[in-house]
FINU-828679 format. One record per residue: residue number from 0; y, x, z of N, C-alpha, C in turn; residue in three letters. Coordinates in nm, 3 decimals, padded with zeros to 5 digits. Layout:
// residues N
@num->NUM	n_y->Y	n_x->X	n_z->Z	ca_y->Y	ca_x->X	ca_z->Z	c_y->Y	c_x->X	c_z->Z	residu->Ala
...
***
This chain:
// residues 108
@num->0	n_y->-06.594	n_x->29.858	n_z->-04.266	ca_y->-06.579	ca_x->29.719	ca_z->-04.225	c_y->-06.460	c_x->29.651	c_z->-04.293	residu->Unk
@num->1	n_y->-06.339	n_x->29.711	n_z->-04.295	ca_y->-06.228	ca_x->29.645	ca_z->-04.365	c_y->-06.258	c_x->29.620	c_z->-04.513	residu->Unk
@num->2	n_y->-06.332	n_x->29.711	n_z->-04.575	ca_y->-06.367	ca_x->29.693	ca_z->-04.717	c_y->-06.458	c_x->29.570	c_z->-04.735	residu->Unk
@num->3	n_y->-06.552	n_x->29.551	n_z->-04.642	ca_y->-06.642	ca_x->29.435	ca_z->-04.649	c_y->-06.566	c_x->29.306	c_z->-04.631	residu->Unk
@num->4	n_y->-06.472	n_x->29.305	n_z->-04.538	ca_y->-06.391	ca_x->29.185	ca_z->-04.513	c_y->-06.305	c_x->29.156	c_z->-04.636	residu->Unk
@num->5	n_y->-06.246	n_x->29.259	n_z->-04.694	ca_y->-06.163	ca_x->29.241	ca_z->-04.812	c_y->-06.246	c_x->29.186	c_z->-04.928	residu->Unk
@num->6	n_y->-06.366	n_x->29.238	n_z->-04.946	ca_y->-06.454	ca_x->29.190	ca_z->-05.054	c_y->-06.493	c_x->29.044	c_z->-05.031	residu->Unk
@num->7	n_y->-06.526	n_x->29.009	n_z->-04.906	ca_y->-06.561	ca_x->28.870	ca_z->-04.874	c_y->-06.442	c_x->28.778	c_z->-04.901	residu->Unk
@num->8	n_y->-06.321	n_x->28.823	n_z->-04.869	ca_y->-06.201	ca_x->28.743	ca_z->-04.894	c_y->-06.179	c_x->28.722	c_z->-05.043	residu->Unk
@num->9	n_y->-06.206	n_x->28.825	n_z->-05.122	ca_y->-06.192	ca_x->28.812	ca_z->-05.268	c_y->-06.289	c_x->28.708	c_z->-05.322	residu->Unk
@num->10	n_y->-06.412	n_x->28.711	n_z->-05.273	ca_y->-06.513	ca_x->28.614	ca_z->-05.318	c_y->-06.477	c_x->28.472	c_z->-05.274	residu->Unk
@num->11	n_y->-06.427	n_x->28.458	n_z->-05.151	ca_y->-06.387	ca_x->28.326	ca_z->-05.103	c_y->-06.271	c_x->28.273	c_z->-05.188	residu->Unk
@num->12	n_y->-06.175	n_x->28.357	n_z->-05.218	ca_y->-06.061	ca_x->28.316	ca_z->-05.301	c_y->-06.110	c_x->28.271	c_z->-05.439	residu->Unk
@num->13	n_y->-06.202	n_x->28.346	n_z->-05.497	ca_y->-06.257	ca_x->28.309	ca_z->-05.628	c_y->-06.321	c_x->28.171	c_z->-05.622	residu->Unk
@num->14	n_y->-06.398	n_x->28.145	n_z->-05.517	ca_y->-06.463	ca_x->28.015	ca_z->-05.502	c_y->-06.359	c_x->27.904	c_z->-05.482	residu->Unk
@num->15	n_y->-06.256	n_x->27.930	n_z->-05.402	ca_y->-06.152	ca_x->27.830	ca_z->-05.379	c_y->-06.080	c_x->27.794	c_z->-05.509	residu->Unk
@num->16	n_y->-06.060	n_x->27.892	n_z->-05.596	ca_y->-05.991	ca_x->27.867	ca_z->-05.722	c_y->-06.071	c_x->27.777	c_z->-05.817	residu->Unk
@num->17	n_y->-06.200	n_x->27.758	n_z->-05.788	ca_y->-06.282	ca_x->27.668	ca_z->-05.869	c_y->-06.258	c_x->27.522	c_z->-05.833	residu->Unk
@num->18	n_y->-06.193	n_x->27.497	n_z->-05.719	ca_y->-06.164	ca_x->27.361	ca_z->-05.675	c_y->-06.038	c_x->27.309	c_z->-05.746	residu->Unk
@num->19	n_y->-06.012	n_x->27.180	n_z->-05.731	ca_y->-05.895	ca_x->27.116	ca_z->-05.791	c_y->-05.776	c_x->27.137	c_z->-05.698	residu->Unk
@num->20	n_y->-05.722	n_x->27.260	n_z->-05.698	ca_y->-05.608	ca_x->27.294	ca_z->-05.613	c_y->-05.501	c_x->27.361	c_z->-05.698	residu->Unk
@num->21	n_y->-05.381	n_x->27.372	n_z->-05.643	ca_y->-05.272	ca_x->27.436	ca_z->-05.716	c_y->-05.282	c_x->27.587	c_z->-05.716	residu->Unk
@num->22	n_y->-05.305	n_x->27.646	n_z->-05.597	ca_y->-05.304	ca_x->27.792	ca_z->-05.588	c_y->-05.372	c_x->27.839	c_z->-05.461	residu->Unk
@num->23	n_y->-05.416	n_x->27.964	n_z->-05.465	ca_y->-05.466	ca_x->28.034	ca_z->-05.346	c_y->-05.395	c_x->28.168	c_z->-05.346	residu->Unk
@num->24	n_y->-05.303	n_x->28.186	n_z->-05.252	ca_y->-05.223	ca_x->28.308	ca_z->-05.247	c_y->-05.259	c_x->28.389	c_z->-05.124	residu->Unk
@num->25	n_y->-05.280	n_x->28.518	n_z->-05.144	ca_y->-05.304	ca_x->28.608	ca_z->-05.031	c_y->-05.172	c_x->28.627	c_z->-04.958	residu->Unk
@num->26	n_y->-05.179	n_x->28.630	n_z->-04.827	ca_y->-05.060	ca_x->28.653	ca_z->-04.745	c_y->-05.074	c_x->28.794	c_z->-04.689	residu->Unk
@num->27	n_y->-04.995	n_x->28.887	n_z->-04.743	ca_y->-05.008	ca_x->29.026	ca_z->-04.697	c_y->-04.963	c_x->29.039	c_z->-04.552	residu->Unk
@num->28	n_y->-05.033	n_x->29.123	n_z->-04.481	ca_y->-05.001	ca_x->29.148	ca_z->-04.342	c_y->-04.978	c_x->29.298	c_z->-04.326	residu->Unk
@num->29	n_y->-04.853	n_x->29.335	n_z->-04.313	ca_y->-04.821	ca_x->29.476	ca_z->-04.298	c_y->-04.850	c_x->29.519	c_z->-04.155	residu->Unk
@num->30	n_y->-04.916	n_x->29.635	n_z->-04.139	ca_y->-04.942	ca_x->29.683	ca_z->-04.003	c_y->-04.812	c_x->29.721	c_z->-03.934	residu->Unk
@num->31	n_y->-04.808	n_x->29.706	n_z->-03.802	ca_y->-04.688	ca_x->29.744	ca_z->-03.728	c_y->-04.659	c_x->29.894	c_z->-03.749	residu->Unk
@num->32	n_y->-04.532	n_x->29.930	n_z->-03.746	ca_y->-04.494	ca_x->30.069	ca_z->-03.765	c_y->-04.564	c_x->30.157	c_z->-03.661	residu->Unk
@num->33	n_y->-04.624	n_x->30.264	n_z->-03.708	ca_y->-04.693	ca_x->30.357	ca_z->-03.619	c_y->-04.838	c_x->30.320	c_z->-03.591	residu->Unk
@num->34	n_y->-04.885	n_x->30.207	n_z->-03.647	ca_y->-05.024	ca_x->30.166	ca_z->-03.625	c_y->-05.119	c_x->30.262	c_z->-03.694	residu->Unk
@num->35	n_y->-05.232	n_x->30.287	n_z->-03.629	ca_y->-05.329	ca_x->30.380	ca_z->-03.685	c_y->-05.452	c_x->30.311	c_z->-03.739	residu->Unk
@num->36	n_y->-05.459	n_x->30.181	n_z->-03.723	ca_y->-05.576	ca_x->30.107	ca_z->-03.769	c_y->-05.536	c_x->29.988	c_z->-03.854	residu->Unk
@num->37	n_y->-05.636	n_x->29.919	n_z->-03.902	ca_y->-05.614	ca_x->29.801	ca_z->-03.984	c_y->-05.657	c_x->29.678	c_z->-03.905	residu->Unk
@num->38	n_y->-05.576	n_x->29.573	n_z->-03.908	ca_y->-05.614	ca_x->29.447	ca_z->-03.845	c_y->-05.709	c_x->29.376	c_z->-03.940	residu->Unk
@num->39	n_y->-05.838	n_x->29.391	n_z->-03.916	ca_y->-05.940	ca_x->29.335	ca_z->-04.003	c_y->-05.923	c_x->29.184	c_z->-04.017	residu->Unk
@num->40	n_y->-05.882	n_x->29.118	n_z->-03.914	ca_y->-05.865	ca_x->28.973	ca_z->-03.917	c_y->-05.753	c_x->28.928	c_z->-04.010	residu->Unk
@num->41	n_y->-05.661	n_x->29.016	n_z->-04.040	ca_y->-05.548	ca_x->28.979	ca_z->-04.126	c_y->-05.575	c_x->29.006	c_z->-04.273	residu->Unk
@num->42	n_y->-05.686	n_x->29.069	n_z->-04.305	ca_y->-05.715	ca_x->29.105	ca_z->-04.444	c_y->-05.732	c_x->28.983	c_z->-04.532	residu->Unk
@num->43	n_y->-05.801	n_x->28.882	n_z->-04.484	ca_y->-05.833	ca_x->28.767	ca_z->-04.569	c_y->-05.744	c_x->28.647	c_z->-04.549	residu->Unk
@num->44	n_y->-05.620	n_x->28.664	n_z->-04.505	ca_y->-05.531	ca_x->28.551	ca_z->-04.482	c_y->-05.484	c_x->28.497	c_z->-04.616	residu->Unk
@num->45	n_y->-05.504	n_x->28.365	n_z->-04.636	ca_y->-05.468	ca_x->28.301	ca_z->-04.763	c_y->-05.394	c_x->28.170	c_z->-04.737	residu->Unk
@num->46	n_y->-05.309	n_x->28.135	n_z->-04.832	ca_y->-05.240	ca_x->28.006	ca_z->-04.832	c_y->-05.297	c_x->27.927	c_z->-04.949	residu->Unk
@num->47	n_y->-05.355	n_x->27.810	n_z->-04.918	ca_y->-05.414	ca_x->27.724	ca_z->-05.020	c_y->-05.320	c_x->27.606	c_z->-05.043	residu->Unk
@num->48	n_y->-05.273	n_x->27.591	n_z->-05.166	ca_y->-05.183	ca_x->27.480	ca_z->-05.202	c_y->-05.265	c_x->27.372	c_z->-05.270	residu->Unk
@num->49	n_y->-05.265	n_x->27.254	n_z->-05.212	ca_y->-05.345	ca_x->27.144	ca_z->-05.263	c_y->-05.266	c_x->27.052	c_z->-05.355	residu->Unk
@num->50	n_y->-05.335	n_x->26.989	n_z->-05.448	ca_y->-05.273	ca_x->26.891	ca_z->-05.537	c_y->-05.253	c_x->26.761	c_z->-05.461	residu->Unk
@num->51	n_y->-05.354	n_x->26.721	n_z->-05.383	ca_y->-05.344	ca_x->26.599	ca_z->-05.304	c_y->-05.415	c_x->26.619	c_z->-05.171	residu->Unk
@num->52	n_y->-05.378	n_x->26.544	n_z->-05.068	ca_y->-05.436	ca_x->26.560	ca_z->-04.935	c_y->-05.588	c_x->26.550	c_z->-04.931	residu->Unk
@num->53	n_y->-05.647	n_x->26.473	n_z->-05.019	ca_y->-05.792	ca_x->26.458	ca_z->-05.019	c_y->-05.862	c_x->26.590	c_z->-05.047	residu->Unk
@num->54	n_y->-05.790	n_x->26.687	n_z->-05.103	ca_y->-05.847	ca_x->26.818	ca_z->-05.131	c_y->-05.884	c_x->26.896	c_z->-05.007	residu->Unk
@num->55	n_y->-05.832	n_x->26.857	n_z->-04.892	ca_y->-05.865	ca_x->26.925	ca_z->-04.766	c_y->-06.016	c_x->26.923	c_z->-04.744	residu->Unk
@num->56	n_y->-06.078	n_x->26.809	n_z->-04.768	ca_y->-06.222	ca_x->26.796	ca_z->-04.746	c_y->-06.299	c_x->26.894	c_z->-04.833	residu->Unk
@num->57	n_y->-06.263	n_x->26.905	n_z->-04.960	ca_y->-06.333	ca_x->26.996	ca_z->-05.051	c_y->-06.316	c_x->27.141	c_z->-05.007	residu->Unk
@num->58	n_y->-06.196	n_x->27.177	n_z->-04.964	ca_y->-06.171	ca_x->27.314	ca_z->-04.918	c_y->-06.254	c_x->27.344	c_z->-04.794	residu->Unk
@num->59	n_y->-06.255	n_x->27.253	n_z->-04.698	ca_y->-06.331	ca_x->27.275	ca_z->-04.574	c_y->-06.480	c_x->27.281	c_z->-04.603	residu->Unk
@num->60	n_y->-06.530	n_x->27.197	n_z->-04.691	ca_y->-06.672	ca_x->27.200	ca_z->-04.726	c_y->-06.709	c_x->27.333	c_z->-04.791	residu->Unk
@num->61	n_y->-06.623	n_x->27.383	n_z->-04.878	ca_y->-06.648	ca_x->27.512	ca_z->-04.940	c_y->-06.650	c_x->27.622	c_z->-04.835	residu->Unk
@num->62	n_y->-06.555	n_x->27.619	n_z->-04.744	ca_y->-06.548	ca_x->27.720	ca_z->-04.638	c_y->-06.670	c_x->27.709	c_z->-04.546	residu->Unk
@num->63	n_y->-06.715	n_x->27.588	n_z->-04.518	ca_y->-06.833	ca_x->27.568	ca_z->-04.435	c_y->-06.953	c_x->27.639	c_z->-04.499	residu->Unk
@num->64	n_y->-06.972	n_x->27.621	n_z->-04.627	ca_y->-07.082	ca_x->27.687	ca_z->-04.697	c_y->-07.064	c_x->27.838	c_z->-04.699	residu->Unk
@num->65	n_y->-06.941	n_x->27.884	n_z->-04.718	ca_y->-06.913	ca_x->28.027	ca_z->-04.722	c_y->-06.946	c_x->28.094	c_z->-04.589	residu->Unk
@num->66	n_y->-06.908	n_x->28.030	n_z->-04.478	ca_y->-06.935	ca_x->28.090	ca_z->-04.347	c_y->-07.084	c_x->28.096	c_z->-04.318	residu->Unk
@num->67	n_y->-07.160	n_x->28.001	n_z->-04.369	ca_y->-07.304	ca_x->27.999	ca_z->-04.341	c_y->-07.381	c_x->28.102	c_z->-04.423	residu->Unk
@num->68	n_y->-07.319	n_x->28.157	n_z->-04.529	ca_y->-07.388	ca_x->28.255	ca_z->-04.614	c_y->-07.379	c_x->28.397	c_z->-04.563	residu->Unk
@num->69	n_y->-07.298	n_x->28.423	n_z->-04.464	ca_y->-07.283	ca_x->28.560	ca_z->-04.415	c_y->-07.280	c_x->28.565	c_z->-04.264	residu->Unk
@num->70	n_y->-07.350	n_x->28.660	n_z->-04.209	ca_y->-07.354	ca_x->28.674	ca_z->-04.064	c_y->-07.220	c_x->28.726	c_z->-04.012	residu->Unk
@num->71	n_y->-07.173	n_x->28.666	n_z->-03.906	ca_y->-07.051	ca_x->28.711	ca_z->-03.842	c_y->-06.922	c_x->28.666	c_z->-03.909	residu->Unk
@num->72	n_y->-06.931	n_x->28.578	n_z->-04.008	ca_y->-06.809	ca_x->28.529	ca_z->-04.073	c_y->-06.740	c_x->28.427	c_z->-03.983	residu->Unk
@num->73	n_y->-06.609	n_x->28.432	n_z->-03.983	ca_y->-06.533	ca_x->28.334	ca_z->-03.907	c_y->-06.415	c_x->28.289	c_z->-03.992	residu->Unk
@num->74	n_y->-06.369	n_x->28.171	n_z->-03.964	ca_y->-06.260	ca_x->28.112	ca_z->-04.043	c_y->-06.164	c_x->28.042	c_z->-03.949	residu->Unk
@num->75	n_y->-06.036	n_x->28.054	n_z->-03.980	ca_y->-05.932	ca_x->27.981	ca_z->-03.909	c_y->-05.853	c_x->27.906	c_z->-04.015	residu->Unk
@num->76	n_y->-05.849	n_x->27.773	n_z->-04.005	ca_y->-05.779	ca_x->27.688	ca_z->-04.099	c_y->-05.666	c_x->27.620	c_z->-04.023	residu->Unk
@num->77	n_y->-05.545	n_x->27.623	n_z->-04.081	ca_y->-05.432	ca_x->27.558	ca_z->-04.017	c_y->-05.368	c_x->27.462	c_z->-04.114	residu->Unk
@num->78	n_y->-05.350	n_x->27.339	n_z->-04.068	ca_y->-05.282	ca_x->27.235	ca_z->-04.145	c_y->-05.171	c_x->27.183	c_z->-04.056	residu->Unk
@num->79	n_y->-05.048	n_x->27.219	n_z->-04.089	ca_y->-04.938	ca_x->27.188	ca_z->-04.000	c_y->-04.957	c_x->27.266	c_z->-03.871	residu->Unk
@num->80	n_y->-04.959	n_x->27.195	n_z->-03.759	ca_y->-04.980	ca_x->27.260	ca_z->-03.630	c_y->-05.124	c_x->27.250	c_z->-03.582	residu->Unk
@num->81	n_y->-05.207	n_x->27.180	n_z->-03.658	ca_y->-05.347	ca_x->27.160	ca_z->-03.620	c_y->-05.431	c_x->27.277	c_z->-03.673	residu->Unk
@num->82	n_y->-05.500	n_x->27.345	n_z->-03.584	ca_y->-05.577	ca_x->27.464	ca_z->-03.619	c_y->-05.725	c_x->27.439	c_z->-03.595	residu->Unk
@num->83	n_y->-05.805	n_x->27.477	n_z->-03.692	ca_y->-05.951	ca_x->27.473	ca_z->-03.680	c_y->-05.999	c_x->27.617	c_z->-03.690	residu->Unk
@num->84	n_y->-06.066	n_x->27.664	n_z->-03.585	ca_y->-06.119	ca_x->27.800	ca_z->-03.586	c_y->-06.268	c_x->27.792	c_z->-03.557	residu->Unk
@num->85	n_y->-06.348	n_x->27.846	n_z->-03.649	ca_y->-06.493	ca_x->27.841	ca_z->-03.637	c_y->-06.546	c_x->27.984	c_z->-03.632	residu->Unk
@num->86	n_y->-06.603	n_x->28.020	n_z->-03.518	ca_y->-06.662	ca_x->28.151	ca_z->-03.503	c_y->-06.756	c_x->28.152	c_z->-03.383	residu->Unk
@num->87	n_y->-06.871	n_x->28.209	n_z->-03.402	ca_y->-06.964	ca_x->28.229	ca_z->-03.293	c_y->-07.022	c_x->28.104	c_z->-03.230	residu->Unk
@num->88	n_y->-07.036	n_x->27.994	n_z->-03.306	ca_y->-07.097	ca_x->27.874	ca_z->-03.250	c_y->-07.217	c_x->27.835	c_z->-03.337	residu->Unk
@num->89	n_y->-07.301	n_x->27.750	n_z->-03.281	ca_y->-07.420	ca_x->27.709	ca_z->-03.354	c_y->-07.381	c_x->27.628	c_z->-03.477	residu->Unk
@num->90	n_y->-07.472	n_x->27.620	n_z->-03.574	ca_y->-07.444	ca_x->27.542	ca_z->-03.696	c_y->-07.420	c_x->27.395	c_z->-03.663	residu->Unk
@num->91	n_y->-07.496	n_x->27.343	n_z->-03.567	ca_y->-07.480	ca_x->27.203	ca_z->-03.529	c_y->-07.341	c_x->27.179	c_z->-03.470	residu->Unk
@num->92	n_y->-07.299	n_x->27.266	n_z->-03.378	ca_y->-07.165	ca_x->27.253	ca_z->-03.320	c_y->-07.057	c_x->27.274	c_z->-03.426	residu->Unk
@num->93	n_y->-07.082	n_x->27.367	n_z->-03.517	ca_y->-06.988	ca_x->27.393	ca_z->-03.626	c_y->-06.971	c_x->27.268	c_z->-03.711	residu->Unk
@num->94	n_y->-07.081	n_x->27.205	n_z->-03.747	ca_y->-07.075	ca_x->27.084	ca_z->-03.830	c_y->-06.997	c_x->26.973	c_z->-03.759	residu->Unk
@num->95	n_y->-07.025	n_x->26.952	n_z->-03.630	ca_y->-06.954	ca_x->26.848	ca_z->-03.555	c_y->-06.804	c_x->26.876	c_z->-03.548	residu->Unk
@num->96	n_y->-06.770	n_x->27.000	n_z->-03.519	ca_y->-06.630	ca_x->27.039	ca_z->-03.507	c_y->-06.556	c_x->27.020	c_z->-03.640	residu->Unk
@num->97	n_y->-06.616	n_x->27.066	n_z->-03.747	ca_y->-06.554	ca_x->27.054	ca_z->-03.879	c_y->-06.544	c_x->26.907	c_z->-03.921	residu->Unk
@num->98	n_y->-06.651	n_x->26.831	n_z->-03.901	ca_y->-06.648	ca_x->26.689	ca_z->-03.938	c_y->-06.536	c_x->26.615	c_z->-03.866	residu->Unk
@num->99	n_y->-06.519	n_x->26.643	n_z->-03.737	ca_y->-06.414	ca_x->26.579	ca_z->-03.659	c_y->-06.276	c_x->26.619	c_z->-03.713	residu->Unk
@num->100	n_y->-06.258	n_x->26.745	n_z->-03.746	ca_y->-06.131	ca_x->26.794	ca_z->-03.797	c_y->-06.100	c_x->26.730	c_z->-03.932	residu->Unk
@num->101	n_y->-06.200	n_x->26.721	n_z->-04.018	ca_y->-06.181	ca_x->26.659	ca_z->-04.150	c_y->-06.143	c_x->26.512	c_z->-04.134	residu->Unk
@num->102	n_y->-06.208	n_x->26.440	n_z->-04.043	ca_y->-06.177	ca_x->26.299	ca_z->-04.022	c_y->-06.030	c_x->26.280	c_z->-03.985	residu->Unk
@num->103	n_y->-05.976	n_x->26.371	n_z->-03.906	ca_y->-05.836	ca_x->26.360	ca_z->-03.866	c_y->-05.741	c_x->26.377	c_z->-03.983	residu->Unk
@num->104	n_y->-05.781	n_x->26.454	n_z->-04.084	ca_y->-05.689	ca_x->26.486	ca_z->-04.194	c_y->-05.722	c_x->26.416	c_z->-04.325	residu->Unk
@num->105	n_y->-05.838	n_x->26.357	n_z->-04.337	ca_y->-05.877	ca_x->26.296	ca_z->-04.464	c_y->-05.818	c_x->26.157	c_z->-04.481	residu->Unk
@num->106	n_y->-05.775	n_x->26.096	n_z->-04.372	ca_y->-05.718	ca_x->25.962	ca_z->-04.381	c_y->-05.575	c_x->25.969	c_z->-04.432	residu->Unk
@num->107	n_y->-05.540	n_x->25.882	n_z->-04.530	ca_y->-05.404	ca_x->25.884	ca_z->-04.586	c_y->-05.299	c_x->25.842	c_z->-04.485	residu->Unk
***
């Protein structure tokens, strides 16, 4: 399972790098001392640096498509203190939630 998550994160990063952005950096998450397992949720943590605020929409649209291509994929996007987490909801609810979040951040 961790290998599958890591591979999915690599593919998502590759796709993100095709957008007009500055960088996509993996944020390493070291396991706590004495831990015997891997935090699968921390494998794909990335920091996306945008050229301009309008790039948020392109990133979210790419992530929306990425989540729909694989069963059980979830995404957490944070912009400042505003967090968008999409997991385990219908496509219709996902679209509404993402559209509302984009509207809040797409305005200059």
